[in-house]
Z-matrix of the N, CA and C atoms (Angstrom, degrees):
N
C 1 1.444
C 2 1.519 1 109.61
N 3 1.308 2 116.08 1 140.76
C 4 1.457 3 121.48 2 -179.99
C 5 1.512 4 109.24 3 -72.04
N 6 1.360 5 117.83 4 143.55
C 7 1.460 6 119.31 5 178.43
C 8 1.526 7 110.32 6 -64.89
N 9 1.324 8 114.49 7 147.36
C 10 1.455 9 120.18 8 179.10
C 11 1.525 10 109.60 9 -65.52
N 12 1.319 11 116.50 10 134.61
C 13 1.462 12 120.61 11 179.65
C 14 1.497 13 110.49 12 -79.98
N 15 1.316 14 115.26 13 136.49
C 16 1.468 15 120.17 14 175.97
C 17 1.518 16 109.58 15 -80.38
N 18 1.328 17 117.44 16 155.80
C 19 1.460 18 119.05 17 175.54
C 20 1.535 19 110.58 18 -59.56
N 21 1.298 20 115.02 19 146.90
C 22 1.472 21 118.79 20 -178.42
C 23 1.521 22 110.95 21 -64.78
N 24 1.293 23 115.20 22 131.10
C 25 1.443 24 123.07 23 176.73
C 26 1.525 25 108.27 24 -83.68
N 27 1.350 26 119.24 25 126.49
C 28 1.468 27 120.22 26 -179.55
C 29 1.516 28 113.54 27 -55.43
N 30 1.343 29 117.87 28 -32.44
C 31 1.456 30 118.79 29 179.44
C 32 1.521 31 111.49 30 -68.28
N 33 1.357 32 116.49 31 -28.63
C 34 1.471 33 119.30 32 176.74
C 35 1.516 34 109.49 33 -69.43
N 36 1.346 35 116.73 34 -37.39
C 37 1.455 36 119.70 35 178.47
C 38 1.528 37 109.81 36 -63.83
N 39 1.330 38 116.36 37 -40.98
C 40 1.469 39 120.07 38 176.69
C 41 1.512 40 109.45 39 -61.79
N 42 1.350 41 116.38 40 -44.83
C 43 1.468 42 120.39 41 178.38
C 44 1.505 43 112.39 42 -57.62
N 45 1.332 44 116.14 43 -40.87
C 46 1.473 45 119.13 44 177.96
C 47 1.525 46 110.97 45 -66.03
N 48 1.314 47 117.34 46 -39.28
C 49 1.473 48 120.07 47 178.82
C 50 1.521 49 110.49 48 -63.23
N 51 1.332 50 115.86 49 -42.87
C 52 1.478 51 119.90 50 178.08
C 53 1.514 52 109.88 51 -62.49
N 54 1.347 53 116.26 52 -44.87
C 55 1.467 54 119.43 53 179.94
C 56 1.515 55 110.85 54 -63.48
N 57 1.337 56 117.13 55 -40.90
C 58 1.464 57 120.41 56 178.06
C 59 1.520 58 110.98 57 -61.43
N 60 1.340 59 115.85 58 -44.52
C 61 1.470 60 119.71 59 179.87
C 62 1.510 61 110.48 60 -65.56
N 63 1.329 62 118.05 61 -44.23
C 64 1.451 63 121.27 62 179.69
C 65 1.527 64 110.49 63 -65.39
N 66 1.342 65 116.35 64 -33.45
C 67 1.462 66 120.68 65 180.00
C 68 1.520 67 112.77 66 -65.09
N 69 1.331 68 115.94 67 -22.02
C 70 1.469 69 119.08 68 178.39
C 71 1.535 70 112.19 69 -78.75
N 72 1.322 71 116.21 70 -13.11
C 73 1.470 72 119.76 71 177.21
C 74 1.519 73 107.53 72 -88.06
N 75 1.314 74 118.72 73 121.80
C 76 1.478 75 121.15 74 -173.24
C 77 1.545 76 113.81 75 -53.19
N 78 1.318 77 118.68 76 -40.03
C 79 1.444 78 119.62 77 -176.66
C 80 1.520 79 112.36 78 -74.40
N 81 1.314 80 118.75 79 -25.40
C 82 1.460 81 122.72 80 -178.81
C 83 1.521 82 112.77 81 -87.02
N 84 1.315 83 117.77 82 -21.82
C 85 1.468 84 120.39 83 -173.70
C 86 1.515 85 114.22 84 -53.57
N 87 1.359 86 120.54 85 -47.20
C 88 1.489 87 119.27 86 -179.33
C 89 1.527 88 111.83 87 -63.46
N 90 1.320 89 117.65 88 -39.93
C 91 1.459 90 120.76 89 -179.49
C 92 1.537 91 111.10 90 -65.48
N 93 1.323 92 116.31 91 -46.00
C 94 1.458 93 121.09 92 179.58
C 95 1.538 94 109.54 93 -61.95
N 96 1.309 95 117.54 94 -42.94
C 97 1.462 96 120.82 95 179.29
C 98 1.511 97 111.25 96 -61.59
N 99 1.330 98 117.41 97 -42.61
C 100 1.483 99 120.69 98 178.86
C 101 1.536 100 110.08 99 -64.10
N 102 1.338 101 116.65 100 -42.40
C 103 1.465 102 120.25 101 -179.76
C 104 1.541 103 109.88 102 -63.83
N 105 1.320 104 117.06 103 -44.51
C 106 1.463 105 120.00 104 -179.64
C 107 1.546 106 110.60 105 -63.60
N 108 1.334 107 116.33 106 -42.26
C 109 1.465 108 120.29 107 178.19
C 110 1.526 109 111.04 108 -61.37
N 111 1.319 110 116.98 109 -43.33
C 112 1.467 111 120.98 110 179.29
C 113 1.524 112 110.43 111 -62.59
N 114 1.329 113 117.70 112 -41.14
C 115 1.474 114 120.97 113 178.03
C 116 1.525 115 110.57 114 -64.76
N 117 1.322 116 117.66 115 -41.59
C 118 1.458 117 120.24 116 178.53
C 119 1.524 118 111.09 117 -63.11
N 120 1.344 119 117.22 118 -42.99
C 121 1.464 120 120.47 119 179.19
C 122 1.532 121 110.38 120 -63.08
N 123 1.314 122 116.87 121 -43.19
C 124 1.456 123 121.06 122 179.87
C 125 1.546 124 111.01 123 -62.50
N 126 1.336 125 117.02 124 -44.59
C 127 1.446 126 120.83 125 177.91
C 128 1.532 127 111.51 126 -61.94
N 129 1.335 128 115.24 127 -41.28
C 130 1.466 129 119.90 128 -179.75
C 131 1.536 130 110.49 129 -64.82
N 132 1.337 131 117.00 130 -40.87
C 133 1.466 132 120.53 131 178.66
C 134 1.522 133 110.70 132 -64.47
N 135 1.340 134 116.45 133 -42.29
C 136 1.460 135 119.37 134 178.68
C 137 1.506 136 112.27 135 -63.77
N 138 1.344 137 116.48 136 -41.42
C 139 1.455 138 120.85 137 -179.11
C 140 1.529 139 110.35 138 -66.58
N 141 1.318 140 118.28 139 -34.40
C 142 1.457 141 122.49 140 -177.38
C 143 1.515 142 111.99 141 -84.35
N 144 1.309 143 117.01 142 -15.42
C 145 1.462 144 120.48 143 -174.81
C 146 1.522 145 110.98 144 -73.13
N 147 1.329 146 115.81 145 133.01
C 148 1.448 147 118.83 146 172.64
C 149 1.521 148 108.80 147 -115.39
N 150 1.357 149 115.75 148 33.91
C 151 1.441 150 121.09 149 177.64
C 152 1.529 151 111.28 150 -82.20
N 153 1.307 152 117.48 151 -9.89
C 154 1.460 153 120.11 152 -176.17
C 155 1.518 154 109.93 153 -65.65
N 156 1.298 155 115.90 154 140.32
C 157 1.461 156 121.41 155 179.79
C 158 1.527 157 109.53 156 -73.44
N 159 1.303 158 115.11 157 143.81
C 160 1.476 159 120.49 158 175.11
C 161 1.529 160 107.40 159 -74.10
N 162 1.318 161 118.17 160 164.97
C 163 1.471 162 119.96 161 176.41
C 164 1.530 163 112.25 162 -57.76
N 165 1.337 164 116.79 163 -37.86
C 166 1.467 165 119.37 164 178.78
C 167 1.536 166 111.66 165 -67.61
N 168 1.335 167 116.38 166 -40.00
C 169 1.475 168 119.49 167 177.31
C 170 1.525 169 111.24 168 -64.07
N 171 1.352 170 115.78 169 -40.79
C 172 1.456 171 119.10 170 179.05
C 173 1.516 172 111.01 171 -65.45
N 174 1.343 173 117.24 172 -42.43
C 175 1.473 174 120.83 173 178.33
C 176 1.525 175 110.36 174 -60.65
N 177 1.331 176 117.03 175 -40.31
C 178 1.471 177 120.71 176 178.52
C 179 1.531 178 110.31 177 -65.27
N 180 1.322 179 116.74 178 -38.90
C 181 1.472 180 120.52 179 179.05
C 182 1.546 181 109.48 180 -64.57
N 183 1.325 182 116.48 181 -42.89
C 184 1.468 183 120.55 182 178.34
C 185 1.528 184 109.52 183 -58.33
N 186 1.350 185 117.12 184 -49.92
C 187 1.464 186 120.92 185 -178.93
C 188 1.535 187 111.09 186 -58.46
N 189 1.327 188 116.39 187 -37.76
C 190 1.467 189 119.73 188 -177.00
C 191 1.519 190 113.33 189 -81.11
N 192 1.336 191 117.47 190 -24.99
C 193 1.474 192 120.73 191 -170.40
C 194 1.514 193 114.45 192 -106.03
N 195 1.310 194 117.89 193 -33.68
C 196 1.460 195 119.00 194 -175.41
C 197 1.519 196 110.74 195 -91.90
N 198 1.335 197 116.58 196 152.60
C 199 1.468 198 119.77 197 -176.24
C 200 1.530 199 112.02 198 -65.68
N 201 1.322 200 115.05 199 144.54
C 202 1.458 201 120.26 200 175.62
C 203 1.534 202 108.63 201 -88.31
N 204 1.322 203 116.90 202 -178.42
C 205 1.468 204 121.41 203 -176.20
C 206 1.509 205 113.70 204 -58.34
N 207 1.332 206 116.21 205 -39.22
C 208 1.478 207 118.32 206 -179.80
C 209 1.532 208 111.41 207 -68.15
N 210 1.321 209 116.70 208 -36.25
C 211 1.470 210 119.81 209 177.61
C 212 1.530 211 110.48 210 -69.08
N 213 1.327 212 117.85 211 -38.21
C 214 1.461 213 120.74 212 177.04
C 215 1.529 214 110.78 213 -63.32
N 216 1.333 215 116.90 214 -39.17
C 217 1.473 216 121.51 215 176.45
C 218 1.527 217 109.83 216 -64.20
N 219 1.343 218 116.40 217 -42.36
C 220 1.460 219 120.12 218 178.76
C 221 1.536 220 110.61 219 -62.31
N 222 1.334 221 116.44 220 -40.57
C 223 1.470 222 119.95 221 177.63
C 224 1.528 223 111.07 222 -62.59
N 225 1.321 224 117.65 223 -43.81
C 226 1.473 225 120.94 224 178.74
C 227 1.528 226 110.55 225 -58.58
N 228 1.312 227 117.22 226 -45.60
C 229 1.443 228 121.50 227 -179.40
C 230 1.514 229 110.28 228 -64.80
N 231 1.319 230 117.80 229 -45.75
C 232 1.471 231 121.45 230 -179.19
C 233 1.514 232 110.73 231 -63.35
N 234 1.326 233 117.53 232 -42.72
C 235 1.470 234 121.17 233 -178.44
C 236 1.533 235 110.84 234 -66.09
N 237 1.327 236 117.89 235 -34.81
C 238 1.452 237 119.48 236 -179.03
C 239 1.541 238 112.20 237 -71.39
N 240 1.345 239 116.82 238 -20.92
C 241 1.450 240 120.73 239 178.94
C 242 1.521 241 114.28 240 -89.30
N 243 1.345 242 117.84 241 -8.97
C 244 1.452 243 120.67 242 -178.15
C 245 1.521 244 111.29 243 -61.46
N 246 1.321 245 116.96 244 132.97
C 247 1.469 246 120.05 245 178.07
C 248 1.524 247 110.87 246 -95.49
N 249 1.301 248 117.89 247 -24.36
C 250 1.466 249 121.33 248 -178.97
C 251 1.525 250 110.70 249 -114.51
N 252 1.311 251 117.06 250 40.15
C 253 1.448 252 122.16 251 -175.10
C 254 1.514 253 111.07 252 -70.50
N 255 1.329 254 116.69 253 119.58
C 256 1.473 255 118.00 254 178.19
C 257 1.530 256 110.95 255 -74.30
N 258 1.325 257 115.13 256 143.59
C 259 1.457 258 121.25 257 174.35
C 260 1.521 259 108.04 258 -80.62
N 261 1.324 260 117.14 259 128.29
C 262 1.454 261 121.47 260 177.25
C 263 1.522 262 108.08 261 -106.92
N 264 1.318 263 116.54 262 121.00
C 265 1.459 264 122.50 263 177.40
C 266 1.514 265 108.75 264 -93.17
N 267 1.325 266 115.99 265 123.04
C 268 1.459 267 121.15 266 178.78
C 269 1.513 268 108.25 267 -100.18
N 270 1.310 269 116.06 268 112.44
C 271 1.468 270 122.58 269 -179.65
C 272 1.525 271 107.69 270 -82.62
N 273 1.338 272 115.06 271 121.89
C 274 1.465 273 120.64 272 -172.30
C 275 1.530 274 109.81 273 -136.22
N 276 1.338 275 117.68 274 94.07
C 277 1.477 276 119.06 275 173.70
C 278 1.526 277 109.59 276 -77.05
N 279 1.322 278 116.84 277 134.25
C 280 1.458 279 121.54 278 -177.66
C 281 1.523 280 108.98 279 -122.64
N 282 1.321 281 115.51 280 132.30
C 283 1.439 282 121.05 281 173.36
C 284 1.533 283 106.74 282 -127.41
N 285 1.287 284 119.17 283 -149.11
C 286 1.463 285 122.30 284 -173.82
C 287 1.532 286 111.59 285 -83.31
N 288 1.302 287 115.41 286 67.93
C 289 1.466 288 121.87 287 178.10
C 290 1.523 289 108.13 288 -86.93
N 291 1.332 290 119.49 289 149.58
C 292 1.464 291 119.25 290 173.24
C 293 1.525 292 109.99 291 -57.26
N 294 1.298 293 117.20 292 131.65
C 295 1.468 294 122.33 293 -174.37
C 296 1.531 295 114.15 294 -52.48
N 297 1.333 296 119.92 295 -42.30
C 298 1.480 297 118.05 296 179.82
C 299 1.537 298 113.16 297 -57.79
N 300 1.312 299 117.66 298 -33.00
C 301 1.480 300 120.40 299 177.78
C 302 1.522 301 110.24 300 -67.03
N 303 1.329 302 116.59 301 -45.57
C 304 1.465 303 120.03 302 179.72
C 305 1.519 304 111.53 303 -64.54
N 306 1.307 305 117.00 304 -39.61
C 307 1.472 306 121.22 305 177.07
C 308 1.524 307 109.70 306 -57.08
N 309 1.336 308 116.70 307 -46.18
C 310 1.469 309 120.31 308 -179.84
C 311 1.525 310 111.50 309 -66.17
N 312 1.316 311 117.13 310 -36.24
C 313 1.469 312 120.55 311 176.88
C 314 1.517 313 110.60 312 -61.98
N 315 1.339 314 116.93 313 -50.87
C 316 1.469 315 120.76 314 -179.76
C 317 1.503 316 110.83 315 -64.71
N 318 1.336 317 117.76 316 -42.98
C 319 1.472 318 120.38 317 177.26
C 320 1.523 319 112.38 318 -58.75
N 321 1.330 320 116.09 319 -36.41
C 322 1.477 321 119.09 320 179.74
C 323 1.528 322 111.13 321 -68.65
N 324 1.313 323 117.88 322 -28.64
C 325 1.477 324 120.62 323 174.37
C 326 1.524 325 111.08 324 -71.71
N 327 1.324 326 115.88 325 -48.28
C 328 1.461 327 120.49 326 -178.23
C 329 1.531 328 111.24 327 -62.10
N 330 1.319 329 117.55 328 -27.82
C 331 1.463 330 121.76 329 -177.96
C 332 1.531 331 112.99 330 -83.90
N 333 1.305 332 119.05 331 2.62
C 334 1.465 333 121.43 332 -178.13
C 335 1.526 334 112.08 333 -61.84
N 336 1.325 335 116.21 334 141.91
C 337 1.462 336 119.77 335 176.91
C 338 1.523 337 110.74 336 -77.53
N 339 1.315 338 117.52 337 -16.91
C 340 1.462 339 122.64 338 177.47
C 341 1.533 340 106.72 339 -99.41
N 342 1.339 341 118.36 340 115.52
C 343 1.463 342 120.35 341 -172.15
C 344 1.530 343 115.33 342 -87.80
N 345 1.300 344 118.07 343 -8.02
C 346 1.476 345 121.39 344 -172.94
C 347 1.531 346 110.68 345 -91.45
N 348 1.314 347 115.43 346 72.98
C 349 1.461 348 122.12 347 -179.14
C 350 1.513 349 109.41 348 -143.60
N 351 1.297 350 114.70 349 161.33
C 352 1.468 351 121.50 350 171.26
C 353 1.504 352 107.25 351 -139.11
N 354 1.320 353 117.18 352 140.07
C 355 1.467 354 122.04 353 175.51
C 356 1.510 355 107.11 354 -96.70
N 357 1.341 356 115.97 355 118.98
C 358 1.462 357 121.70 356 178.59
C 359 1.519 358 107.07 357 -101.00
N 360 1.303 359 115.95 358 100.92
C 361 1.457 360 122.38 359 -170.83
C 362 1.525 361 110.21 360 -107.28
N 363 1.320 362 115.12 361 125.92
C 364 1.465 363 120.95 362 170.59
C 365 1.513 364 106.13 363 -107.88
N 366 1.310 365 114.89 364 113.11
C 367 1.474 366 120.96 365 -174.18
C 368 1.526 367 110.38 366 -104.55
N 369 1.324 368 114.74 367 115.86
C 370 1.463 369 120.65 368 175.87
C 371 1.528 370 111.28 369 -111.74
N 372 1.331 371 115.19 370 18.74
C 373 1.470 372 120.00 371 -178.30
C 374 1.525 373 110.58 372 -68.37
N 375 1.314 374 114.31 373 156.86
C 376 1.461 375 122.32 374 176.99
C 377 1.523 376 109.10 375 -58.96
N 378 1.336 377 116.46 376 124.24
C 379 1.466 378 121.75 377 -176.54
C 380 1.522 379 113.08 378 -63.73
N 381 1.330 380 117.77 379 -20.24
C 382 1.460 381 119.80 380 -179.23
C 383 1.521 382 112.22 381 -90.81
N 384 1.336 383 117.02 382 -5.08
C 385 1.469 384 120.44 383 179.46
C 386 1.511 385 111.53 384 -88.86
N 387 1.325 386 117.61 385 -172.30
C 388 1.466 387 121.59 386 -174.38
C 389 1.540 388 114.38 387 -83.88
N 390 1.313 389 118.65 388 -12.16
C 391 1.486 390 121.11 389 -174.00
C 392 1.536 391 111.46 390 -68.04
N 393 1.317 392 117.49 391 -49.34
C 394 1.458 393 121.12 392 -175.87
C 395 1.529 394 111.68 393 -61.29
N 396 1.340 395 120.05 394 -49.01
C 397 1.457 396 119.28 395 177.44
C 398 1.537 397 112.73 396 -61.31
N 399 1.333 398 116.25 397 -39.24
C 400 1.470 399 119.74 398 178.23
C 401 1.517 400 110.16 399 -60.07
N 402 1.330 401 118.86 400 -47.08
C 403 1.470 402 121.35 401 -178.67
C 404 1.537 403 111.02 402 -65.50
N 405 1.328 404 117.69 403 -40.41
C 406 1.462 405 120.22 404 178.21
C 407 1.548 406 110.40 405 -60.29
N 408 1.314 407 116.95 406 -42.84
C 409 1.463 408 121.82 407 -179.08
C 410 1.546 409 109.37 408 -67.36
N 411 1.305 410 117.69 409 -45.15
C 412 1.481 411 119.99 410 -179.00
C 413 1.530 412 112.35 411 -66.84
N 414 1.348 413 116.88 412 -33.51
C 415 1.477 414 120.61 413 177.08
C 416 1.520 415 111.19 414 -60.57
N 417 1.317 416 116.39 415 -37.51
C 418 1.471 417 120.06 416 -179.45
C 419 1.544 418 110.93 417 -67.28
N 420 1.337 419 117.67 418 -31.90
C 421 1.452 420 121.06 419 -179.41
C 422 1.522 421 113.67 420 -89.57
N 423 1.355 422 117.39 421 -25.63
C 424 1.474 423 121.57 422 -174.98
C 425 1.514 424 109.29 423 -126.95
N 426 1.343 425 117.82 424 101.92
C 427 1.469 426 120.99 425 -176.10
C 428 1.525 427 113.82 426 -67.93
N 429 1.337 428 117.73 427 -13.93
C 430 1.464 429 119.74 428 179.07
C 431 1.531 430 112.63 429 -79.78
N 432 1.318 431 117.35 430 -4.54
C 433 1.466 432 121.69 431 175.66
C 434 1.526 433 108.27 432 -90.62
N 435 1.308 434 115.71 433 113.77
C 436 1.464 435 120.95 434 176.84
C 437 1.518 436 107.49 435 -110.70
N 438 1.307 437 117.33 436 119.37
C 439 1.454 438 120.57 437 -172.56
C 440 1.514 439 111.34 438 -122.91
N 441 1.315 440 115.26 439 132.97
C 442 1.460 441 122.25 440 172.27
C 443 1.530 442 106.46 441 -113.20
N 444 1.332 443 116.73 442 119.31
C 445 1.447 444 120.79 443 179.83
C 446 1.530 445 107.37 444 -88.81
N 447 1.314 446 117.03 445 122.28
C 448 1.450 447 122.38 446 -174.74
C 449 1.538 448 110.53 447 -93.17
N 450 1.312 449 114.50 448 149.14
C 451 1.460 450 120.50 449 179.68
C 452 1.520 451 112.03 450 -69.77
N 453 1.351 452 115.63 451 -34.35
C 454 1.466 453 119.31 452 -179.11
C 455 1.523 454 108.49 453 -148.97
N 456 1.318 455 114.77 454 164.47
C 457 1.446 456 121.43 455 179.65
C 458 1.538 457 109.79 456 -83.49
N 459 1.315 458 117.12 457 116.76
C 460 1.453 459 120.27 458 179.28
C 461 1.504 460 113.22 459 -95.96
N 462 1.346 461 117.74 460 4.63
C 463 1.450 462 121.47 461 -176.00
C 464 1.532 463 108.92 462 91.76
N 465 1.310 464 115.36 463 168.30
C 466 1.456 465 119.73 464 -171.72
C 467 1.519 466 113.29 465 -62.82
N 468 1.330 467 117.70 466 -36.45
C 469 1.486 468 119.74 467 -179.39
C 470 1.530 469 111.33 468 -67.86
N 471 1.325 470 116.74 469 -50.18
C 472 1.458 471 120.40 470 -179.11
C 473 1.533 472 110.83 471 -65.93
N 474 1.327 473 116.63 472 -40.47
C 475 1.475 474 119.47 473 179.83
C 476 1.527 475 110.11 474 -66.86
N 477 1.338 476 118.09 475 -37.64
C 478 1.466 477 121.04 476 176.71
C 479 1.516 478 110.22 477 -64.23
N 480 1.330 479 117.24 478 -40.46
C 481 1.473 480 119.60 479 177.82
C 482 1.529 481 110.92 480 -62.35
N 483 1.318 482 117.25 481 -38.06
C 484 1.469 483 120.59 482 177.74
C 485 1.529 484 109.68 483 -64.49
N 486 1.335 485 116.56 484 -39.39
C 487 1.467 486 119.92 485 177.57
C 488 1.528 487 110.18 486 -67.38
N 489 1.342 488 117.55 487 -40.29
C 490 1.467 489 121.55 488 177.11
C 491 1.531 490 110.45 489 -57.19
N 492 1.309 491 117.29 490 -35.36
C 493 1.469 492 120.45 491 -177.41
C 494 1.516 493 112.11 492 -64.33
N 495 1.326 494 118.36 493 -18.31
C 496 1.461 495 122.52 494 178.46
C 497 1.519 496 112.87 495 -87.07
N 498 1.335 497 116.18 496 -13.57
C 499 1.474 498 120.29 497 -169.68
C 500 1.531 499 111.75 498 -71.62
N 501 1.325 500 114.55 499 132.92
C 502 1.463 501 122.28 500 175.67
C 503 1.525 502 110.96 501 -117.23
N 504 1.295 503 117.12 502 -5.34
C 505 1.466 504 121.55 503 -175.19
C 506 1.512 505 113.96 504 -74.06
N 507 1.337 506 113.74 505 160.97
C 508 1.469 507 120.73 506 176.36
C 509 1.520 508 110.82 507 -76.10
N 510 1.333 509 116.38 508 -24.66
C 511 1.453 510 122.08 509 -178.82
C 512 1.515 511 108.70 510 -131.97
N 513 1.315 512 115.77 511 151.95
C 514 1.471 513 121.34 512 -175.53
C 515 1.521 514 108.10 513 -125.78
N 516 1.320 515 114.92 514 139.69
C 517 1.464 516 122.51 515 171.78
C 518 1.530 517 107.54 516 -125.10
N 519 1.292 518 116.24 517 149.59
C 520 1.459 519 122.37 518 178.67
C 521 1.518 520 109.61 519 -105.66
N 522 1.323 521 116.58 520 137.34
C 523 1.444 522 121.16 521 179.64
C 524 1.528 523 107.70 522 -141.36
N 525 1.318 524 116.24 523 136.61
C 526 1.462 525 120.44 524 177.82
C 527 1.525 526 109.10 525 -89.17
N 528 1.312 527 116.48 526 158.40
C 529 1.466 528 121.27 527 -173.03
C 530 1.532 529 113.96 528 -71.01
N 531 1.317 530 118.00 529 -6.10
C 532 1.455 531 119.49 530 176.42
C 533 1.543 532 111.65 531 -124.29
N 534 1.316 533 116.05 532 25.17
C 535 1.473 534 121.75 533 177.14
C 536 1.518 535 109.79 534 -104.01
N 537 1.312 536 114.99 535 158.95
C 538 1.476 537 121.51 536 173.93
C 539 1.515 538 108.73 537 -126.74
N 540 1.299 539 115.55 538 143.21
C 541 1.460 540 121.86 539 174.43
C 542 1.515 541 109.48 540 -99.96
N 543 1.325 542 116.49 541 140.38
C 544 1.467 543 120.58 542 171.05
C 545 1.538 544 106.28 543 -62.97
N 546 1.315 545 119.91 544 149.24
C 547 1.473 546 121.18 545 -174.95
C 548 1.524 547 114.37 546 -61.84
N 549 1.309 548 117.96 547 -17.95
C 550 1.471 549 121.78 548 -178.04
C 551 1.532 550 111.86 549 -102.59
N 552 1.327 551 118.86 550 5.08
C 553 1.466 552 121.61 551 -172.69
C 554 1.539 553 112.39 552 -61.37
N 555 1.327 554 117.83 553 -51.03
C 556 1.463 555 120.55 554 -178.52
C 557 1.523 556 111.85 555 -70.41
N 558 1.336 557 116.82 556 -32.00
C 559 1.465 558 119.95 557 175.65
C 560 1.538 559 109.64 558 -61.58
N 561 1.315 560 117.19 559 -43.48
C 562 1.463 561 121.29 560 178.24
C 563 1.526 562 111.00 561 -62.92
N 564 1.335 563 116.35 562 -39.26
C 565 1.469 564 119.97 563 177.00
C 566 1.533 565 110.11 564 -61.64
N 567 1.326 566 115.42 565 -50.00
C 568 1.468 567 120.95 566 -178.20
C 569 1.533 568 110.42 567 -63.14
N 570 1.313 569 116.26 568 -39.30
C 571 1.464 570 121.02 569 178.52
C 572 1.527 571 110.71 570 -59.89
N 573 1.327 572 116.52 571 -38.57
C 574 1.462 573 119.96 572 178.50
C 575 1.524 574 111.56 573 -72.92
N 576 1.325 575 117.28 574 -29.65
C 577 1.464 576 122.00 575 -178.62
C 578 1.520 577 111.50 576 -75.55
N 579 1.345 578 116.55 577 -49.41
C 580 1.465 579 120.22 578 -176.15
C 581 1.507 580 107.78 579 -91.79
């Protein structure tokens, strides 16, 4: 059976338009043709590959590779005893994301085994929606959440820069408003730093 086709990505359509335009230029045509052929071969190899892990294989890998509850407790204890613990600033631009995604993102930060972090949040969400009240409530309960409410949405780059302006940490991590971190993610970062 042929693999299910994914919906067309608008950036791919733009890429095709650029390739079509470049293909009309005589000097670019051979290069564009080689690039397109290479992409087709790569896609064909990926579609034919059965190297992908099954869900059961992936679950087994997770059990074997990721820390269990006792290791997470050990990490929490070790991190609390660090005397030279670097502060990690997590830059988090927020726009009109579905609230359950943002809740999971924030919960994944609060669940970190490494406690020396701050979330630098630039919120450009609609003030009448559920995001702003949720962040205000969570800020009262979690002092590591630093939020700047923006007057308007400047796009991900401008909003990220606003979040960067809140950062006081020695190190910075980027997180999207619909991502989750594994509970040991920041501990592993700090472990590599110190």
